[in-house]
C-alpha positions in Angstrom: 40.7 9.8 -28.8 41.5 6.6 -27.0 42.2 3.4 -28.8 40.6 0.1 -27.9 43.3 -0.4 -25.2 42.5 2.9 -23.5 45.7 4.6 -24.8 45.1 8.3 -25.6 46.4 10.0 -28.8 45.3 13.4 -27.6 44.8 16.2 -30.0 48.1 16.2 -31.8 49.6 18.7 -29.5 51.4 16.2 -27.3 48.4 16.2 -24.9 47.6 12.5 -24.3 44.3 13.2 -22.5 41.3 11.4 -23.9 39.4 13.3 -26.5 36.0 14.6 -25.5 33.2 15.8 -27.8 33.6 19.3 -26.5 37.4 19.4 -27.2 36.9 17.9 -30.7 34.1 20.4 -31.4 36.4 23.3 -30.6 39.2 21.9 -32.7 36.9 21.4 -35.7 35.1 24.7 -35.1 31.7 23.0 -35.3 28.4 23.8 -33.5 27.3 21.4 -30.7 24.5 20.1 -32.9 26.9 19.4 -35.8 29.3 17.7 -33.5 26.6 15.5 -32.0 25.3 14.6 -35.5 28.9 13.7 -36.7 29.6 11.6 -33.6 26.2 9.9 -33.9 27.1 8.8 -37.5 30.6 7.7 -36.5 29.2 5.7 -33.6 26.4 4.1 -35.8 29.0 3.1 -38.4 31.1 1.5 -35.7 34.1 3.8 -35.9 33.9 5.2 -32.4 32.5 4.4 -28.9 31.3 7.0 -26.4 32.4 6.0 -22.9 31.5 7.9 -19.7 34.4 8.7 -17.4 34.4 6.6 -14.3 35.2 9.5 -12.0 32.6 11.9 -13.5 29.7 10.4 -15.4 29.0 13.8 -17.1 32.3 13.5 -19.0 32.2 11.4 -22.2 35.5 10.1 -23.8 35.7 9.1 -27.4 37.3 5.8 -28.2 38.4 4.5 -31.6 37.0 1.2 -32.6 39.8 -1.1 -33.8 38.0 -1.7 -37.2 38.0 2.1 -37.7 41.8 2.2 -37.4 42.1 -0.4 -40.1 39.7 1.5 -42.4 41.6 4.8 -41.8 44.9 3.1 -42.4 43.7 1.5 -45.6 42.3 4.8 -46.8 45.1 7.2 -45.8 48.2 5.1 -46.5 47.8 5.3 -50.3 47.1 9.1 -49.9 50.3 9.4 -47.9 52.4 7.5 -50.5 50.9 9.7 -53.3 51.7 12.9 -51.3 55.2 11.7 -50.7 55.7 10.9 -54.4 54.4 14.3 -55.5 56.4 16.1 -53.0 59.6 14.3 -54.1 59.2 15.9 -57.5 59.8 19.4 -56.1 62.9 21.0 -54.8 62.9 22.3 -51.2 62.9 25.9 -52.6 59.8 25.1 -54.7 58.0 23.6 -51.7 58.8 26.8 -49.6 57.0 28.8 -52.2 54.0 26.5 -52.1 53.9 26.7 -48.3 54.1 30.5 -48.5 51.3 30.6 -51.0 49.1 28.3 -48.9 49.8 30.3 -45.7 48.8 33.5 -47.6 45.6 31.9 -48.9 44.7 30.7 -45.4 45.3 34.2 -44.0 43.0 35.7 -46.7 40.3 33.1 -46.2 40.4 33.7 -42.5 39.9 37.4 -43.0 36.8 36.7 -45.1 35.3 34.6 -42.3 35.4 37.5 -39.8 
C-alpha cells in the first residue's frame, strides 16, 4: 500500500509497487467479493483510501490513511514487545524446535485444504 505521501511499502517482498486490490486478494487468498467487502469496511472506517492510477483509471491503488498507521502502531507495538519478551525466555535450540513444529503443522493443514 502507499502511505499518505505516496511512498509504497509493496508486499513485503522488496517490491515497492503500490498495492492493488487484486494483488492483496491473491496474497490473502480471498474471493473478489470478500476482498471488496473488507476494503469497503477499511475505507468506511478511514483506514485506507482507494485511488485510481493516473495513467490507467481502471487500476486502483490502496493508500494507508495516516490515522490508520497510528492505530496499527498502537495496537501492534505492545504485541511485538510481548512477543520479544516471550521469545527471550527460550534458547535458540528451543525456538528451532518450535519453528519446526509450526512448519509441520502448516504443511499438514495445507494438505487438508487440498
